[in-house]
C-alpha positions in Angstrom: -14.8 -4.7 -7.0 -11.7 -5.7 -4.5 -10.0 -3.4 -5.5 -13.0 -0.6 -4.9 -13.4 -1.9 -1.6 -9.9 -1.8 -0.8 -9.2 1.9 -2.0 -12.1 2.7 -0.1 -10.3 1.2 3.6 -7.3 2.7 2.3 -8.8 6.5 2.7 -11.1 6.0 5.0 -8.0 4.4 7.5 -4.9 5.6 6.1 -5.2 9.4 8.3 -5.7 7.3 11.6 -1.7 5.4 10.5 -0.3 9.1 10.0 -1.8 10.9 13.2 -0.4 7.9 14.7 3.0 8.4 12.9 3.0 11.8 14.1 2.3 11.3 17.5 5.6 8.6 17.6 8.4 10.7 15.0 8.8 14.1 16.5 10.0 15.6 12.3 6.2 14.1 11.4 4.7 15.7 13.7 6.6 19.7 12.9 5.8 18.6 9.0 1.8 18.1 10.3 -0.5 15.1 9.4 -2.5 17.4 6.0 0.8 17.1 4.0 2.0 14.0 4.6 -1.6 12.8 3.6 -1.2 15.2 0.7 2.1 13.2 -0.4 0.7 9.6 0.1 -2.6 10.7 -2.2 0.0 12.2 -4.8 1.8 9.0 -4.8 -1.3 7.1 -4.9 -2.7 9.0 -7.3 0.2 8.6 -10.2 1.2 4.7 -9.5 -2.3 3.0 -9.0 -5.6 3.6 -11.2 -7.8 0.6 -11.0 -11.4 0.7 -12.9 -14.0 2.9 -10.7 -11.1 4.4 -8.6 -12.7 8.5 -9.8 -16.1 7.5 -8.8 -14.5 6.6 -5.3 -12.2 10.0 -5.7 -15.6 11.8 -6.4 -17.7 10.4 -3.7 -15.4 10.5 -1.0 -14.2 14.4 -1.8 -18.2 15.3 -2.1 -19.1 13.3 1.2 -16.3 14.5 3.9 -16.3 18.3 3.4 -19.9 18.3 4.0 -19.5 15.8 6.8 -16.9 18.2 8.5 -18.1 21.6 8.4 -20.4 21.5 10.9 -18.4 19.5 13.4 -15.6 22.0 13.1 -17.8 25.1 13.5 -19.5 23.5 16.8 -16.0 24.4 18.7 -15.7 27.1 17.4 -15.7 31.1 19.3 -16.5 33.9 17.5 -14.9 37.2 18.9 -16.5 40.8 17.6 -12.9 41.7 17.4 -12.0 39.6 13.9 -14.5 41.4 11.7 -12.2 43.8 10.9 -9.7 41.4 9.6 -12.0 39.4 8.0 -13.7 42.0 5.8 -10.4 43.3 4.6 -9.4 39.9 3.8 -12.3 39.5 1.7 -11.9 42.7 0.0 -8.0 42.2 -1.0 -9.1 39.0 -2.2 -11.4 40.5 -4.6 -9.1 43.0 -5.7 -6.2 40.7 -5.2 -7.7 37.9 -7.9 -9.3 41.5 -10.8 -6.1 43.2 -10.6 -3.8 39.9 -11.6 -6.7 39.0 -14.2 -5.8 42.6 -15.7 -3.0 42.4 -15.8 -2.3 39.0 -16.9 -4.4 40.0 -19.7 -2.0 42.7 -20.9 0.8 40.7 -20.5 -0.1 37.1 -22.2 -4.0 37.3 -22.8 -4.0 39.7 -25.6 -1.9 36.8 -27.2 -4.6 34.7 -27.7 -7.9 34.4 -29.8 -10.1 34.3 -26.7 -8.5 35.7 -24.1 -11.0 37.9 -23.1 -13.4 35.2 -22.6 -10.2 33.1 -20.8 -10.0 36.5 -18.7 -13.9 36.6 -17.4 -14.2 32.9 -16.9 -10.7 33.4 -14.7 -12.0 36.1 -12.5 -15.2 33.9 -12.2 -13.6 30.2 -11.1 -10.7 32.4 -8.5 -13.2 34.2 -7.1 -15.9 31.6 -7.0 -15.0 28.0 -8.4 -16.1 25.3 -11.0 -19.3 25.8 -11.2 -18.7 29.6 -12.3 -16.5 28.5 -14.4 -19.5 26.1 -15.8 -21.9 28.6 -15.5 -19.6 30.8 -17.5 -18.5 29.0 -20.1 -21.7 29.1 -21.2 -22.7 32.9 -20.9 -19.3 33.5 -22.9 -19.9 30.9 -25.6 -16.6 29.2 -25.0 -15.5 27.0 -27.2 -15.3 23.5 -25.3 -12.0 22.3 -26.1 -10.8 26.6 -24.5 -13.3 25.2 -21.1 -11.5 21.8 -21.2 -8.0 22.6 -21.5 -8.8 25.8 -18.7 -10.8 22.9 -15.8 -7.5 20.6 -16.8 -4.9 23.5 -16.2 -6.7 24.8 -13.1 -6.5 21.6 -11.1 -2.7 21.2 -11.8 -2.0 24.7 -10.7 -4.1 25.1 -8.2 -2.3 21.5 -6.6 1.1 22.7 -7.5 -0.6 26.4 -4.8 -1.7 24.3 -2.4 1.2 22.2 -2.2 3.1 25.3 -1.6 0.9 27.0 1.1 1.3 23.4 2.9 5.0 22.8 2.1 5.9 26.8 3.1 3.9 29.6 2.6 1.4 29.1 5.7 4.7 29.4 8.3 6.7 32.0 5.3 3.6 34.5 5.8 3.5 34.1 9.4 7.2 35.7 9.6 6.1 38.3 6.9 2.6 39.2 8.9 0.8 39.6 12.0 0.4 36.6 13.8 -3.2 36.8 16.2 -2.7 35.5 19.7 -4.6 36.0 22.7 -7.5 33.5 23.3 -7.6 30.4 23.7 -9.7 29.5 20.3 -6.6 31.6 18.9 -3.6 29.1 19.6 -2.4 27.8 16.8 -1.8 24.2 18.1 -4.7 23.7 20.1 -6.9 20.8 18.7 -4.2 18.4 17.2 -1.1 19.1 19.5 -3.3 17.4 21.6 -1.1 14.2 22.5 -4.5 11.8 21.4 -7.5 13.8 20.5 -9.3 10.9 19.4 -8.8 9.0 23.2 -12.3 9.7 24.1 -13.5 7.4 21.4 -12.6 4.5 23.3 -15.2 5.0 26.0 -18.4 4.7 26.6 -19.3 8.3 27.4 -17.2 9.6 23.8 -18.9 7.2 21.9 -22.1 8.4 23.0 -20.7 12.2 22.7 -19.7 11.3 19.0 -23.4 9.7 18.4 -25.3 12.7 19.3 -22.7 14.9 17.5 -23.4 12.8 14.1 -26.7 12.4 14.4 -26.8 16.4 14.6 -24.2 16.5 11.8 -26.5 14.4 9.4 -30.1 17.2 11.0 -27.8 19.6 10.0 -26.5 18.0 6.6 -29.7 17.4 5.1 -31.7 20.9 6.0 -28.4 22.0 4.0 -28.9 19.6 1.3 -32.6 20.2 0.8 -32.3 23.6 1.1 -30.0 23.6 -2.2 -32.3 21.5 -4.3 -35.2 24.1 -3.3 -32.9 26.7 -4.7 -31.5 25.1 -8.1 -29.0 23.5 -9.9 -27.4 26.6 -10.4 -27.1 27.5 -6.8 -27.1 24.4 -5.3 -23.7 25.0 -3.9 -23.5 28.5 -3.0 -26.8 27.8 -0.4 -25.4 24.0 0.6 -21.7 25.7 2.1 -23.9 29.0 3.5 -26.6 26.8 5.1 -23.8 24.5 6.6 -22.1 27.1 8.0 -25.2 28.8 9.6 -26.8 25.8 10.9 -23.2 25.4 12.3 -22.5 28.5 13.7 -25.8 28.5 15.2 -25.7 25.0 16.9 -22.1 25.8 18.3 -24.7 27.6 20.8 -26.7 25.2 22.2 -25.3 24.3 25.4 -25.6 20.2 24.6 -23.1 20.9 20.9 -20.7 23.8 22.9 -20.2 21.0 25.6 -18.6 18.7 23.7 -17.2 20.9 21.1 -14.0 19.5 21.7 -14.5 16.1 20.0 -16.7 17.0 17.4 -13.8 19.7 16.2 -11.6 16.3 16.2 -14.3 13.8 14.1 -14.9 17.3 11.6 -10.5 17.2 11.2 -10.1 13.1 10.9 -12.8 13.8 7.6 -10.8 16.9 6.5 -8.1 14.1 6.8 -9.9 11.4 5.0 -10.1 14.6 1.7 -6.9 15.8 1.9 -5.4 12.3 0.9 -8.3 11.8 -1.9 -8.1 14.4 -3.5 -4.0 14.5 -3.6 -4.9 11.6 -5.6 -7.4 13.1 -8.3 -3.9 15.2 -9.2 -3.3 12.3 -11.9 0.0 14.3 -13.9 0.1 11.8 -17.4 -2.9 13.9 -17.9 -2.0 16.8 -18.5 -0.4 18.5 -21.6 0.9 22.3 -21.5 2.4 21.8 -24.4 -1.7 21.8 -26.1 -2.0 26.0 -24.8 0.9 27.5 -23.1 -0.2 30.9 -23.2 -3.4 30.0 -21.3 -0.9 27.7 -18.7 1.3 31.1 -18.0 -2.0 33.2 -17.7 -3.3 31.2 -15.7 -0.3 30.5 -13.3 0.0 34.3 -13.4 -3.3 35.1 -11.8 -3.0 32.1 -9.1 0.2 32.8 -7.8 0.3 36.7 -9.0 -2.9 37.6 -6.9 -1.8 35.4 -3.3 1.4 37.8 -4.1 -0.6 41.1 -4.3 -2.8 39.8 -2.0 0.3 39.1 0.7 1.1 43.0 0.6 -2.3 44.3 0.7 -1.8 42.3 4.2 1.3 43.6 5.2 -0.1 47.2 4.6 -3.6 46.4 6.0 -2.0 44.7 9.1 -4.1 41.4 8.0 -2.9 38.7 10.2 -1.6 35.7 8.3 -4.2 32.7 8.5 -6.7 35.0 7.4 -5.1 35.8 4.5 -3.6 32.5 3.6 -7.4 30.7 3.8 -9.1 33.8 2.6 -7.0 33.5 -0.3 -7.5 29.6 -0.5 -11.1 30.2 -0.8 -10.9 32.4 -3.8 -8.8 30.2 -5.8 -9.8 26.8 -4.4 -13.0 27.2 -3.5 -15.3 27.0 0.6 -14.1 22.7 0.4 -11.1 23.6 0.8 -11.5 25.5 3.4 -11.4 23.4 7.0 -8.6 21.5 5.0 -6.4 24.3 5.4 -7.6 25.7 8.7 -6.4 21.8 9.7 -3.0 22.5 8.4 -2.9 25.8 10.7 -4.2 23.8 13.2 -6.2 27.3 13.8 -10.1 26.9 13.9 -10.4 30.9 14.4 -10.4 31.0 10.6 -13.0 28.5 9.5 -16.1 30.2 9.7 -14.8 33.5 8.3 -12.8 32.0 5.3 -16.0 29.8 4.7 -17.5 33.2 4.3 -15.3 34.8 2.2 -15.7 31.5 -0.1 -19.9 32.0 0.0 -19.4 35.6 -1.4 -16.9 34.2 -4.1 -19.4 31.5 -5.3 -22.5 34.1 -5.6 -20.2 37.2 -7.3 -18.1 35.0 -9.2 -20.5 34.6 -12.5 -21.5 38.6 -12.5 -17.1 40.0 -11.7 -16.5 36.9 -14.5 -19.2 38.1 -17.1 -18.3 41.6 -16.3 -14.4 41.1 -16.7 -15.0 39.2 -19.8 -16.9 42.7 -21.6 -14.4 45.2 -19.4 -11.5 43.0 -21.0 -12.6 42.6 -24.5 -13.2 46.9 -24.7 -9.3 47.3 -24.4 
């Protein structure tokens, strides 16, 4: 019990310490708090294993993103000029994943006994999320051991994919692809580049504003969760994310919210920092056994990084800006809950709403695309 309390306090407070260090040490400030928290989470998750830690990780990781999404959207501004890039990112992301699955099937999947089903499940999980993977397992009659292996490999390789983006990918893609500039909300370092973004919480007025925003945030979450429950288990996550996004955007136009939007964004960012260290601590490399199904591991890795490469090439051809491309790739490969984390790492709130929209479309389409892909690959 004592260990559980200590771990909860650690996860909730370590972002504050990292933010302070990033302000005091210029080198750490350039690295960014998200990557530092990710590395801390890896160390903690692979060193400490107190009883009940898994339940704490699940609870905190599940709670932080719904708390953060409306708060971060409260401060967003929306421009019609971005619609083209967002739509192209959505379509090229779908194309990249499906093309990588088909190419990977001919290279690796054909050598597997259930390669067509695995290809279908990879299509579903990398256009939607884990909920689509579980649905397709039932729809395609996939054996339990295949599902467990695929899910384990997915968590491990997706973690490496995120680490690559946070460490070098964001900067690399901003060199290769256009960078959207020109508006106050498109600045790459607006909120988190402030010297003391949480200083307002030390004042009475700041605490009052934070309480108002958190109250509205709780209302948005309550309504969204209620709608998700009405939709049923299979559609819960899709409806939840869609409702959080829609209501968060709607609230951003309401004057009492709009005038306090910057503070809401900063509070939401803190929840994402907590999410970052918690989700990284869930990557326990002791459980990874690649040798048990090497071909499946290689197929899955090819789909993740092959689709990313293809999406970068299409983005360069169609002049999609780097951050929109990156966040849409994350929405497909890692699902919508990771979109706010990537927006925070890029220090670009502009891409948040578009990335969430891509992820919601992926959730909705994942089961259909996965089932159709399995049938198609079975004919090849």
